DOGUKOL-332902 format. One record per atom (N, C-alpha, C): residue in three letters; x, y, z; residue number from 1. Coordinates in Angstrom, 2 decimals. Layout:
N
{kenu = ALA&px = X&py = Y&pz = Z&mivex = NUM}
...
This chain:
114
{kenu = MET&px = -113.08&py = 215.69&pz = -34.67&mivex = 1}
{kenu = MET&px = -112.66&py = 214.46&pz = -34.46&mivex = 1}
{kenu = MET&px = -113.23&py = 213.51&pz = -35.59&mivex = 1}
{kenu = ASN&px = -112.42&py = 212.56&pz = -36.18&mivex = 2}
{kenu = ASN&px = -112.97&py = 211.48&pz = -36.80&mivex = 2}
{kenu = ASN&px = -113.04&py = 210.09&pz = -36.51&mivex = 2}
{kenu = THR&px = -114.47&py = 209.90&pz = -37.20&mivex = 3}
{kenu = THR&px = -114.80&py = 208.51&pz = -36.63&mivex = 3}
{kenu = THR&px = -114.34&py = 207.16&pz = -37.06&mivex = 3}
{kenu = THR&px = -114.36&py = 206.32&pz = -36.45&mivex = 4}
{kenu = THR&px = -113.45&py = 205.02&pz = -37.11&mivex = 4}
{kenu = THR&px = -115.00&py = 204.08&pz = -37.63&mivex = 4}
{kenu = ILE&px = -116.07&py = 204.27&pz = -37.69&mivex = 5}
{kenu = ILE&px = -117.32&py = 203.96&pz = -37.73&mivex = 5}
{kenu = ILE&px = -117.25&py = 203.25&pz = -39.16&mivex = 5}
{kenu = GLN&px = -117.37&py = 202.13&pz = -39.53&mivex = 6}
{kenu = GLN&px = -117.36&py = 201.48&pz = -40.87&mivex = 6}
{kenu = GLN&px = -118.71&py = 200.84&pz = -41.48&mivex = 6}
{kenu = THR&px = -119.36&py = 200.27&pz = -40.38&mivex = 7}
{kenu = THR&px = -120.61&py = 199.55&pz = -40.66&mivex = 7}
{kenu = THR&px = -121.95&py = 199.88&pz = -39.70&mivex = 7}
{kenu = LYS&px = -122.80&py = 199.58&pz = -40.57&mivex = 8}
{kenu = LYS&px = -123.95&py = 199.56&pz = -40.11&mivex = 8}
{kenu = LYS&px = -124.02&py = 199.22&pz = -38.62&mivex = 8}
{kenu = GLU&px = -123.67&py = 197.41&pz = -38.77&mivex = 9}
{kenu = GLU&px = -123.63&py = 197.52&pz = -37.61&mivex = 9}
{kenu = GLU&px = -122.97&py = 197.90&pz = -36.12&mivex = 9}
{kenu = GLN&px = -121.72&py = 198.60&pz = -36.57&mivex = 10}
{kenu = GLN&px = -120.96&py = 199.57&pz = -35.50&mivex = 10}
{kenu = GLN&px = -122.34&py = 200.41&pz = -34.76&mivex = 10}
{kenu = LEU&px = -123.19&py = 200.95&pz = -36.12&mivex = 11}
{kenu = LEU&px = -123.79&py = 202.07&pz = -35.67&mivex = 11}
{kenu = LEU&px = -125.19&py = 201.78&pz = -34.79&mivex = 11}
{kenu = PHE&px = -125.46&py = 200.26&pz = -35.18&mivex = 12}
{kenu = PHE&px = -126.44&py = 200.17&pz = -34.40&mivex = 12}
{kenu = PHE&px = -126.25&py = 199.67&pz = -32.92&mivex = 12}
{kenu = SER&px = -125.10&py = 199.25&pz = -33.08&mivex = 13}
{kenu = SER&px = -124.29&py = 199.04&pz = -31.49&mivex = 13}
{kenu = SER&px = -124.75&py = 200.46&pz = -30.31&mivex = 13}
{kenu = ILE&px = -124.01&py = 201.16&pz = -31.39&mivex = 14}
{kenu = ILE&px = -123.97&py = 202.68&pz = -30.45&mivex = 14}
{kenu = ILE&px = -124.88&py = 203.00&pz = -29.81&mivex = 14}
{kenu = LEU&px = -126.02&py = 202.45&pz = -30.87&mivex = 15}
{kenu = LEU&px = -127.51&py = 203.25&pz = -31.13&mivex = 15}
{kenu = LEU&px = -128.20&py = 202.67&pz = -29.60&mivex = 15}
{kenu = SER&px = -127.70&py = 201.25&pz = -29.91&mivex = 16}
{kenu = SER&px = -128.30&py = 200.53&pz = -28.53&mivex = 16}
{kenu = SER&px = -128.28&py = 200.99&pz = -27.25&mivex = 16}
{kenu = GLU&px = -127.10&py = 201.94&pz = -27.42&mivex = 17}
{kenu = GLU&px = -126.85&py = 202.36&pz = -26.10&mivex = 17}
{kenu = GLU&px = -128.28&py = 203.16&pz = -25.35&mivex = 17}
{kenu = ILE&px = -128.98&py = 203.98&pz = -26.54&mivex = 18}
{kenu = ILE&px = -129.95&py = 204.85&pz = -26.12&mivex = 18}
{kenu = ILE&px = -131.36&py = 204.01&pz = -25.75&mivex = 18}
{kenu = PRO&px = -131.62&py = 204.28&pz = -24.33&mivex = 19}
{kenu = PRO&px = -132.68&py = 203.90&pz = -24.23&mivex = 19}
{kenu = PRO&px = -134.03&py = 204.76&pz = -24.36&mivex = 19}
{kenu = ASP&px = -134.89&py = 203.62&pz = -24.28&mivex = 20}
{kenu = ASP&px = -136.34&py = 204.47&pz = -24.35&mivex = 20}
{kenu = ASP&px = -136.77&py = 205.62&pz = -23.26&mivex = 20}
{kenu = PRO&px = -137.15&py = 206.74&pz = -23.89&mivex = 21}
{kenu = PRO&px = -137.11&py = 207.72&pz = -22.39&mivex = 21}
{kenu = PRO&px = -138.44&py = 207.54&pz = -21.77&mivex = 21}
{kenu = GLU&px = -139.55&py = 206.98&pz = -22.30&mivex = 22}
{kenu = GLU&px = -140.76&py = 206.36&pz = -20.96&mivex = 22}
{kenu = GLU&px = -140.64&py = 205.27&pz = -20.63&mivex = 22}
{kenu = ILE&px = -139.85&py = 204.25&pz = -21.21&mivex = 23}
{kenu = ILE&px = -139.25&py = 202.71&pz = -20.59&mivex = 23}
{kenu = ILE&px = -138.00&py = 202.60&pz = -20.90&mivex = 23}
{kenu = PRO&px = -137.49&py = 202.99&pz = -19.87&mivex = 24}
{kenu = PRO&px = -135.48&py = 202.87&pz = -19.59&mivex = 24}
{kenu = PRO&px = -135.13&py = 201.62&pz = -19.65&mivex = 24}
{kenu = VAL&px = -135.91&py = 200.79&pz = -19.46&mivex = 25}
{kenu = VAL&px = -135.50&py = 199.43&pz = -19.22&mivex = 25}
{kenu = VAL&px = -134.98&py = 198.93&pz = -20.73&mivex = 25}
{kenu = ILE&px = -135.47&py = 199.10&pz = -21.64&mivex = 26}
{kenu = ILE&px = -135.11&py = 198.51&pz = -23.06&mivex = 26}
{kenu = ILE&px = -134.70&py = 199.90&pz = -23.96&mivex = 26}
{kenu = ASN&px = -134.06&py = 199.56&pz = -25.03&mivex = 27}
{kenu = ASN&px = -133.42&py = 200.53&pz = -25.83&mivex = 27}
{kenu = ASN&px = -134.39&py = 200.97&pz = -27.00&mivex = 27}
{kenu = ILE&px = -133.71&py = 202.11&pz = -28.05&mivex = 28}
{kenu = ILE&px = -134.80&py = 201.99&pz = -29.08&mivex = 28}
{kenu = ILE&px = -134.65&py = 200.94&pz = -30.26&mivex = 28}
{kenu = ILE&px = -133.49&py = 200.35&pz = -30.15&mivex = 29}
{kenu = ILE&px = -133.62&py = 198.92&pz = -30.95&mivex = 29}
{kenu = ILE&px = -134.74&py = 197.94&pz = -30.55&mivex = 29}
{kenu = GLU&px = -134.28&py = 197.50&pz = -29.21&mivex = 30}
{kenu = GLU&px = -135.40&py = 196.81&pz = -28.76&mivex = 30}
{kenu = GLU&px = -136.64&py = 196.75&pz = -28.94&mivex = 30}
{kenu = LEU&px = -137.05&py = 198.43&pz = -28.63&mivex = 31}
{kenu = LEU&px = -138.04&py = 199.09&pz = -28.73&mivex = 31}
{kenu = LEU&px = -139.08&py = 198.70&pz = -30.58&mivex = 31}
{kenu = GLY&px = -137.91&py = 198.86&pz = -31.25&mivex = 32}
{kenu = GLY&px = -138.17&py = 198.51&pz = -32.78&mivex = 32}
{kenu = GLY&px = -138.16&py = 199.64&pz = -33.34&mivex = 32}
{kenu = ILE&px = -138.21&py = 200.97&pz = -32.99&mivex = 33}
{kenu = ILE&px = -138.24&py = 202.13&pz = -33.81&mivex = 33}
{kenu = ILE&px = -137.24&py = 202.92&pz = -34.11&mivex = 33}
{kenu = LEU&px = -136.02&py = 202.03&pz = -34.02&mivex = 34}
{kenu = LEU&px = -134.88&py = 202.31&pz = -35.25&mivex = 34}
{kenu = LEU&px = -135.01&py = 201.49&pz = -36.17&mivex = 34}
{kenu = ARG&px = -134.96&py = 201.98&pz = -37.36&mivex = 35}
{kenu = ARG&px = -135.49&py = 201.05&pz = -38.78&mivex = 35}
{kenu = ARG&px = -134.41&py = 201.31&pz = -39.37&mivex = 35}
{kenu = ASP&px = -133.66&py = 202.19&pz = -39.47&mivex = 36}
{kenu = ASP&px = -132.22&py = 202.25&pz = -40.24&mivex = 36}
{kenu = ASP&px = -131.33&py = 203.21&pz = -40.10&mivex = 36}
{kenu = VAL&px = -129.95&py = 202.81&pz = -40.07&mivex = 37}
{kenu = VAL&px = -128.86&py = 203.86&pz = -40.26&mivex = 37}
{kenu = VAL&px = -128.18&py = 203.84&pz = -41.74&mivex = 37}
{kenu = GLN&px = -127.66&py = 204.95&pz = -41.94&mivex = 38}
{kenu = GLN&px = -126.56&py = 204.83&pz = -43.15&mivex = 38}
{kenu = GLN&px = -125.36&py = 205.48&pz = -42.77&mivex = 38}
{kenu = TRP&px = -124.55&py = 205.50&pz = -43.12&mivex = 39}
{kenu = TRP&px = -123.15&py = 206.40&pz = -42.88&mivex = 39}
{kenu = TRP&px = -122.51&py = 206.22&pz = -43.94&mivex = 39}
{kenu = ASP&px = -121.94&py = 207.02&pz = -44.79&mivex = 40}
{kenu = ASP&px = -121.83&py = 207.65&pz = -46.09&mivex = 40}
{kenu = ASP&px = -120.10&py = 208.11&pz = -45.73&mivex = 40}
{kenu = GLY&px = -119.52&py = 208.29&pz = -44.79&mivex = 41}
{kenu = GLY&px = -118.35&py = 208.90&pz = -44.31&mivex = 41}
{kenu = GLY&px = -118.51&py = 210.57&pz = -43.70&mivex = 41}
{kenu = THR&px = -119.87&py = 211.26&pz = -44.28&mivex = 42}
{kenu = THR&px = -120.06&py = 213.00&pz = -44.16&mivex = 42}
{kenu = THR&px = -121.31&py = 212.92&pz = -43.76&mivex = 42}
{kenu = LEU&px = -122.22&py = 211.80&pz = -44.06&mivex = 43}
{kenu = LEU&px = -123.66&py = 212.19&pz = -43.36&mivex = 43}
{kenu = LEU&px = -124.14&py = 210.81&pz = -42.94&mivex = 43}
{kenu = CYS&px = -124.19&py = 211.13&pz = -41.81&mivex = 44}
{kenu = CYS&px = -125.60&py = 209.77&pz = -40.90&mivex = 44}
{kenu = CYS&px = -127.24&py = 210.06&pz = -41.19&mivex = 44}
{kenu = SER&px = -127.55&py = 208.99&pz = -42.06&mivex = 45}
{kenu = SER&px = -129.01&py = 208.84&pz = -41.89&mivex = 45}
{kenu = SER&px = -129.56&py = 208.24&pz = -41.31&mivex = 45}
{kenu = VAL&px = -130.54&py = 208.54&pz = -40.04&mivex = 46}
{kenu = VAL&px = -131.39&py = 207.75&pz = -38.99&mivex = 46}
{kenu = VAL&px = -132.61&py = 207.35&pz = -39.53&mivex = 46}
{kenu = ILE&px = -133.21&py = 206.51&pz = -39.76&mivex = 47}
{kenu = ILE&px = -135.13&py = 206.43&pz = -39.85&mivex = 47}
{kenu = ILE&px = -135.29&py = 205.65&pz = -38.80&mivex = 47}
{kenu = ILE&px = -136.39&py = 206.32&pz = -38.13&mivex = 48}
{kenu = ILE&px = -136.90&py = 206.06&pz = -36.91&mivex = 48}
{kenu = ILE&px = -138.77&py = 206.47&pz = -37.36&mivex = 48}
{kenu = THR&px = -139.30&py = 204.93&pz = -36.67&mivex = 49}
{kenu = THR&px = -140.74&py = 204.94&pz = -36.50&mivex = 49}
{kenu = THR&px = -141.08&py = 205.15&pz = -35.02&mivex = 49}
{kenu = PRO&px = -142.48&py = 206.31&pz = -34.72&mivex = 50}
{kenu = PRO&px = -142.56&py = 206.64&pz = -33.52&mivex = 50}
{kenu = PRO&px = -143.75&py = 205.41&pz = -33.09&mivex = 50}
{kenu = THR&px = -143.53&py = 205.04&pz = -32.21&mivex = 51}
{kenu = THR&px = -144.64&py = 203.96&pz = -31.38&mivex = 51}
{kenu = THR&px = -146.22&py = 204.43&pz = -31.91&mivex = 51}
{kenu = TYR&px = -146.37&py = 205.70&pz = -31.65&mivex = 52}
{kenu = TYR&px = -147.66&py = 206.14&pz = -32.44&mivex = 52}
{kenu = TYR&px = -147.34&py = 208.05&pz = -33.09&mivex = 52}
{kenu = SER&px = -148.61&py = 208.16&pz = -33.55&mivex = 53}
{kenu = SER&px = -147.93&py = 209.79&pz = -34.00&mivex = 53}
{kenu = SER&px = -148.70&py = 210.61&pz = -33.01&mivex = 53}
{kenu = GLY&px = -147.57&py = 211.80&pz = -33.19&mivex = 54}
{kenu = GLY&px = -147.53&py = 212.73&pz = -31.93&mivex = 54}
{kenu = GLY&px = -146.94&py = 211.92&pz = -30.74&mivex = 54}
{kenu = CYS&px = -146.57&py = 210.96&pz = -30.53&mivex = 55}
{kenu = CYS&px = -145.40&py = 210.67&pz = -29.36&mivex = 55}
{kenu = CYS&px = -144.38&py = 211.69&pz = -29.17&mivex = 55}
{kenu = PRO&px = -144.52&py = 211.91&pz = -27.68&mivex = 56}
{kenu = PRO&px = -143.70&py = 213.07&pz = -27.13&mivex = 56}
{kenu = PRO&px = -142.35&py = 212.80&pz = -27.13&mivex = 56}
{kenu = ALA&px = -142.14&py = 211.39&pz = -26.90&mivex = 57}
{kenu = ALA&px = -141.05&py = 210.74&pz = -26.67&mivex = 57}
{kenu = ALA&px = -139.86&py = 211.04&pz = -27.90&mivex = 57}
{kenu = MET&px = -140.64&py = 211.29&pz = -29.27&mivex = 58}
{kenu = MET&px = -139.79&py = 211.51&pz = -30.42&mivex = 58}
{kenu = MET&px = -138.66&py = 212.51&pz = -30.42&mivex = 58}
{kenu = LYS&px = -138.72&py = 213.56&pz = -29.68&mivex = 59}
{kenu = LYS&px = -137.99&py = 214.90&pz = -29.88&mivex = 59}
{kenu = LYS&px = -136.87&py = 214.54&pz = -29.06&mivex = 59}
{kenu = VAL&px = -137.01&py = 213.43&pz = -27.59&mivex = 60}
{kenu = VAL&px = -135.77&py = 213.28&pz = -26.78&mivex = 60}
{kenu = VAL&px = -134.62&py = 212.16&pz = -27.43&mivex = 60}
{kenu = ILE&px = -135.96&py = 211.44&pz = -28.51&mivex = 61}
{kenu = ILE&px = -135.25&py = 210.13&pz = -29.18&mivex = 61}
{kenu = ILE&px = -133.98&py = 210.81&pz = -30.05&mivex = 61}
{kenu = GLU&px = -135.03&py = 211.42&pz = -30.73&mivex = 62}
{kenu = GLU&px = -133.90&py = 212.59&pz = -32.04&mivex = 62}
{kenu = GLU&px = -132.50&py = 213.21&pz = -31.33&mivex = 62}
{kenu = ASP&px = -133.18&py = 213.72&pz = -30.08&mivex = 63}
{kenu = ASP&px = -131.65&py = 214.65&pz = -29.52&mivex = 63}
{kenu = ASP&px = -130.86&py = 213.37&pz = -28.68&mivex = 63}
{kenu = ASP&px = -131.57&py = 212.73&pz = -28.32&mivex = 64}
{kenu = ASP&px = -130.58&py = 211.61&pz = -28.01&mivex = 64}
{kenu = ASP&px = -129.58&py = 210.92&pz = -29.10&mivex = 64}
{kenu = ILE&px = -130.06&py = 210.54&pz = -29.98&mivex = 65}
{kenu = ILE&px = -129.52&py = 209.82&pz = -31.47&mivex = 65}
{kenu = ILE&px = -128.25&py = 210.92&pz = -31.70&mivex = 65}
{kenu = LYS&px = -128.48&py = 212.30&pz = -31.90&mivex = 66}
{kenu = LYS&px = -127.63&py = 213.44&pz = -32.13&mivex = 66}
{kenu = LYS&px = -126.15&py = 213.16&pz = -30.94&mivex = 66}
{kenu = ILE&px = -126.60&py = 213.56&pz = -30.05&mivex = 67}
{kenu = ILE&px = -125.66&py = 213.53&pz = -28.70&mivex = 67}
{kenu = ILE&px = -124.88&py = 212.29&pz = -28.90&mivex = 67}
{kenu = LYS&px = -125.56&py = 211.04&pz = -28.93&mivex = 68}
{kenu = LYS&px = -124.57&py = 209.71&pz = -28.66&mivex = 68}
{kenu = LYS&px = -123.85&py = 209.74&pz = -30.35&mivex = 68}
{kenu = LEU&px = -124.21&py = 210.28&pz = -31.66&mivex = 69}
{kenu = LEU&px = -123.48&py = 210.30&pz = -32.72&mivex = 69}
{kenu = LEU&px = -122.80&py = 211.08&pz = -32.59&mivex = 69}
{kenu = LYS&px = -122.74&py = 212.43&pz = -32.03&mivex = 70}
{kenu = LYS&px = -121.39&py = 213.54&pz = -31.90&mivex = 70}
{kenu = LYS&px = -120.18&py = 213.19&pz = -31.31&mivex = 70}
{kenu = GLU&px = -120.72&py = 212.53&pz = -30.08&mivex = 71}
{kenu = GLU&px = -119.87&py = 211.71&pz = -28.83&mivex = 71}
{kenu = GLU&px = -118.61&py = 210.72&pz = -29.73&mivex = 71}
{kenu = ILE&px = -119.11&py = 209.79&pz = -31.10&mivex = 72}
{kenu = ILE&px = -118.04&py = 209.72&pz = -31.57&mivex = 72}
{kenu = ILE&px = -117.92&py = 209.95&pz = -32.69&mivex = 72}
{kenu = GLY&px = -118.01&py = 211.25&pz = -33.03&mivex = 73}
{kenu = GLY&px = -117.47&py = 212.42&pz = -34.16&mivex = 73}
{kenu = GLY&px = -118.15&py = 212.37&pz = -35.56&mivex = 73}
{kenu = ILE&px = -119.75&py = 212.13&pz = -34.90&mivex = 74}
{kenu = ILE&px = -120.92&py = 212.45&pz = -36.04&mivex = 74}
{kenu = ILE&px = -121.16&py = 213.35&pz = -35.71&mivex = 74}
{kenu = SER&px = -121.26&py = 214.56&pz = -36.72&mivex = 75}
{kenu = SER&px = -122.05&py = 215.98&pz = -36.06&mivex = 75}
{kenu = SER&px = -123.06&py = 216.25&pz = -37.32&mivex = 75}
{kenu = ASN&px = -122.64&py = 215.41&pz = -38.55&mivex = 76}
{kenu = ASN&px = -123.98&py = 215.63&pz = -39.83&mivex = 76}
{kenu = ASN&px = -124.86&py = 214.48&pz = -40.02&mivex = 76}
{kenu = VAL&px = -125.49&py = 215.04&pz = -39.23&mivex = 77}
{kenu = VAL&px = -126.71&py = 213.65&pz = -38.80&mivex = 77}
{kenu = VAL&px = -128.27&py = 214.43&pz = -39.47&mivex = 77}
{kenu = LYS&px = -128.79&py = 213.48&pz = -40.34&mivex = 78}
{kenu = LYS&px = -129.97&py = 213.61&pz = -40.66&mivex = 78}
{kenu = LYS&px = -131.14&py = 212.36&pz = -40.08&mivex = 78}
{kenu = ILE&px = -132.07&py = 212.78&pz = -39.49&mivex = 79}
{kenu = ILE&px = -133.01&py = 211.88&pz = -38.87&mivex = 79}
{kenu = ILE&px = -134.52&py = 212.41&pz = -39.43&mivex = 79}
{kenu = GLU&px = -135.00&py = 211.18&pz = -39.71&mivex = 80}
{kenu = GLU&px = -136.09&py = 211.14&pz = -40.99&mivex = 80}
{kenu = GLU&px = -137.00&py = 210.16&pz = -40.05&mivex = 80}
{kenu = LEU&px = -138.07&py = 210.90&pz = -39.84&mivex = 81}
{kenu = LEU&px = -139.43&py = 209.89&pz = -39.21&mivex = 81}
{kenu = LEU&px = -140.07&py = 209.57&pz = -40.38&mivex = 81}
{kenu = VAL&px = -140.62&py = 208.01&pz = -40.31&mivex = 82}
{kenu = VAL&px = -140.97&py = 207.46&pz = -41.29&mivex = 82}
{kenu = VAL&px = -142.31&py = 206.71&pz = -40.67&mivex = 82}
{kenu = TYR&px = -143.83&py = 207.20&pz = -41.01&mivex = 83}
{kenu = TYR&px = -144.86&py = 206.12&pz = -40.28&mivex = 83}
{kenu = TYR&px = -145.57&py = 205.38&pz = -41.03&mivex = 83}
{kenu = SER&px = -145.02&py = 204.91&pz = -42.16&mivex = 84}
{kenu = SER&px = -145.63&py = 203.88&pz = -42.95&mivex = 84}
{kenu = SER&px = -144.35&py = 202.98&pz = -43.28&mivex = 84}
{kenu = PRO&px = -144.65&py = 201.11&pz = -42.93&mivex = 85}
{kenu = PRO&px = -145.65&py = 201.03&pz = -42.05&mivex = 85}
{kenu = PRO&px = -145.80&py = 201.73&pz = -40.72&mivex = 85}
{kenu = ALA&px = -146.78&py = 201.39&pz = -39.99&mivex = 86}
{kenu = ALA&px = -147.00&py = 202.30&pz = -38.78&mivex = 86}
{kenu = ALA&px = -146.29&py = 200.88&pz = -37.54&mivex = 86}
{kenu = TRP&px = -145.61&py = 201.39&pz = -36.83&mivex = 87}
{kenu = TRP&px = -145.03&py = 201.12&pz = -35.84&mivex = 87}
{kenu = TRP&px = -146.40&py = 199.99&pz = -35.17&mivex = 87}
{kenu = THR&px = -145.52&py = 198.86&pz = -34.67&mivex = 88}
{kenu = THR&px = -146.74&py = 197.52&pz = -33.84&mivex = 88}
{kenu = THR&px = -146.15&py = 196.99&pz = -33.17&mivex = 88}
{kenu = THR&px = -146.20&py = 196.56&pz = -31.86&mivex = 89}
{kenu = THR&px = -145.86&py = 195.55&pz = -30.86&mivex = 89}
{kenu = THR&px = -145.31&py = 194.32&pz = -31.46&mivex = 89}
{kenu = ASP&px = -145.11&py = 194.24&pz = -32.65&mivex = 90}
{kenu = ASP&px = -144.52&py = 192.91&pz = -33.14&mivex = 90}
{kenu = ASP&px = -143.08&py = 193.12&pz = -33.37&mivex = 90}
{kenu = TRP&px = -142.86&py = 194.25&pz = -33.35&mivex = 91}
{kenu = TRP&px = -141.72&py = 195.07&pz = -33.32&mivex = 91}
{kenu = TRP&px = -140.32&py = 195.01&pz = -32.26&mivex = 91}
{kenu = ILE&px = -141.55&py = 194.90&pz = -31.21&mivex = 92}
{kenu = ILE&px = -140.75&py = 194.62&pz = -29.84&mivex = 92}
{kenu = ILE&px = -139.75&py = 193.08&pz = -30.24&mivex = 92}
{kenu = SER&px = -138.87&py = 193.12&pz = -29.41&mivex = 93}
{kenu = SER&px = -137.65&py = 192.02&pz = -29.73&mivex = 93}
{kenu = SER&px = -138.29&py = 191.29&pz = -28.40&mivex = 93}
{kenu = ASP&px = -137.88&py = 189.75&pz = -28.67&mivex = 94}
{kenu = ASP&px = -137.99&py = 189.05&pz = -27.45&mivex = 94}
{kenu = ASP&px = -137.51&py = 189.60&pz = -26.47&mivex = 94}
{kenu = ILE&px = -136.29&py = 189.74&pz = -26.52&mivex = 95}
{kenu = ILE&px = -135.40&py = 190.18&pz = -25.15&mivex = 95}
{kenu = ILE&px = -136.10&py = 191.71&pz = -24.82&mivex = 95}
{kenu = ALA&px = -136.37&py = 192.54&pz = -25.84&mivex = 96}
{kenu = ALA&px = -137.33&py = 193.58&pz = -24.85&mivex = 96}
{kenu = ALA&px = -138.19&py = 193.57&pz = -23.91&mivex = 96}
{kenu = LYS&px = -139.23&py = 192.31&pz = -24.32&mivex = 97}
{kenu = LYS&px = -140.71&py = 191.55&pz = -24.06&mivex = 97}
{kenu = LYS&px = -139.99&py = 191.21&pz = -22.91&mivex = 97}
{kenu = GLU&px = -139.27&py = 190.53&pz = -22.77&mivex = 98}
{kenu = GLU&px = -138.65&py = 189.80&pz = -21.25&mivex = 98}
{kenu = GLU&px = -138.24&py = 190.99&pz = -20.58&mivex = 98}
{kenu = LYS&px = -137.52&py = 192.03&pz = -20.71&mivex = 99}
{kenu = LYS&px = -137.15&py = 192.97&pz = -20.00&mivex = 99}
{kenu = LYS&px = -138.82&py = 193.85&pz = -19.58&mivex = 99}
{kenu = LEU&px = -139.44&py = 194.47&pz = -20.24&mivex = 100}
{kenu = LEU&px = -140.90&py = 194.70&pz = -20.13&mivex = 100}
{kenu = LEU&px = -141.63&py = 193.96&pz = -18.98&mivex = 100}
{kenu = ARG&px = -141.58&py = 192.52&pz = -19.01&mivex = 101}
{kenu = ARG&px = -141.84&py = 192.09&pz = -18.12&mivex = 101}
{kenu = ARG&px = -141.82&py = 191.99&pz = -16.66&mivex = 101}
{kenu = ALA&px = -140.45&py = 192.10&pz = -16.57&mivex = 102}
{kenu = ALA&px = -139.35&py = 192.05&pz = -15.54&mivex = 102}
{kenu = ALA&px = -140.01&py = 193.70&pz = -14.76&mivex = 102}
{kenu = TYR&px = -139.98&py = 194.45&pz = -15.61&mivex = 103}
{kenu = TYR&px = -140.39&py = 195.64&pz = -15.22&mivex = 103}
{kenu = TYR&px = -141.65&py = 195.97&pz = -14.82&mivex = 103}
{kenu = GLY&px = -142.57&py = 195.15&pz = -15.17&mivex = 104}
{kenu = GLY&px = -144.01&py = 195.55&pz = -14.77&mivex = 104}
{kenu = GLY&px = -145.11&py = 195.54&pz = -16.24&mivex = 104}
{kenu = ILE&px = -144.98&py = 195.73&pz = -17.40&mivex = 105}
{kenu = ILE&px = -145.22&py = 195.97&pz = -18.29&mivex = 105}
{kenu = ILE&px = -145.62&py = 194.38&pz = -19.14&mivex = 105}
{kenu = ALA&px = -146.31&py = 194.25&pz = -19.72&mivex = 106}
{kenu = ALA&px = -146.80&py = 192.97&pz = -20.56&mivex = 106}
{kenu = ALA&px = -147.07&py = 193.60&pz = -22.04&mivex = 106}
{kenu = PRO&px = -146.49&py = 193.67&pz = -23.04&mivex = 107}
{kenu = PRO&px = -146.84&py = 193.96&pz = -24.21&mivex = 107}
{kenu = PRO&px = -147.80&py = 192.77&pz = -24.84&mivex = 107}
{kenu = PRO&px = -148.63&py = 193.41&pz = -25.93&mivex = 108}
{kenu = PRO&px = -149.68&py = 192.46&pz = -25.95&mivex = 108}
{kenu = PRO&px = -148.80&py = 191.01&pz = -26.84&mivex = 108}
{kenu = ASP&px = -149.72&py = 189.85&pz = -26.32&mivex = 109}
{kenu = ASP&px = -148.83&py = 188.61&pz = -26.91&mivex = 109}
{kenu = ASP&px = -150.44&py = 188.26&pz = -27.85&mivex = 109}
{kenu = HIS&px = -149.71&py = 188.46&pz = -29.40&mivex = 110}
{kenu = HIS&px = -150.51&py = 188.09&pz = -30.29&mivex = 110}
{kenu = HIS&px = -151.57&py = 186.62&pz = -30.32&mivex = 110}
{kenu = SER&px = -150.83&py = 185.65&pz = -29.60&mivex = 111}
{kenu = SER&px = -151.00&py = 184.33&pz = -29.86&mivex = 111}
{kenu = SER&px = -152.35&py = 184.10&pz = -29.22&mivex = 111}
{kenu = THR&px = -152.78&py = 184.89&pz = -28.00&mivex = 112}
{kenu = THR&px = -153.57&py = 184.91&pz = -26.93&mivex = 112}
{kenu = THR&px = -155.04&py = 185.76&pz = -28.10&mivex = 112}
{kenu = ILE&px = -154.61&py = 187.02&pz = -29.18&mivex = 113}
{kenu = ILE&px = -156.14&py = 187.50&pz = -29.46&mivex = 113}
{kenu = ILE&px = -156.68&py = 186.36&pz = -30.55&mivex = 113}
{kenu = ASP&px = -157.85&py = 186.41&pz = -30.11&mivex = 114}
{kenu = ASP&px = -158.92&py = 185.90&pz = -31.23&mivex = 114}
{kenu = ASP&px = -159.36&py = 186.65&pz = -32.14&mivex = 114}
């Protein structure tokens, strides 16, 4: 199957359908762990940063990325885990923060830290 994906924005949109396995009300983009994605027509390179080193959800997220891309005809996928800079709650989108609050989880608000 050939894919009609032509832009990074299209790939981000597709990957936004992948929920965080531990907090399913937000997706991997809203959480800030999807750093970049590149598609050259034959290889899709995906860069992700775990929320902490040793995060057990990363294997599930990697598998979900491969499954989602395979659904649209991209089977040659390289996933790179990048640890620097380290993930921070600052990377959580404002929309995701509201979803987390509604779910009963409040991410740190740096404006209240002295």
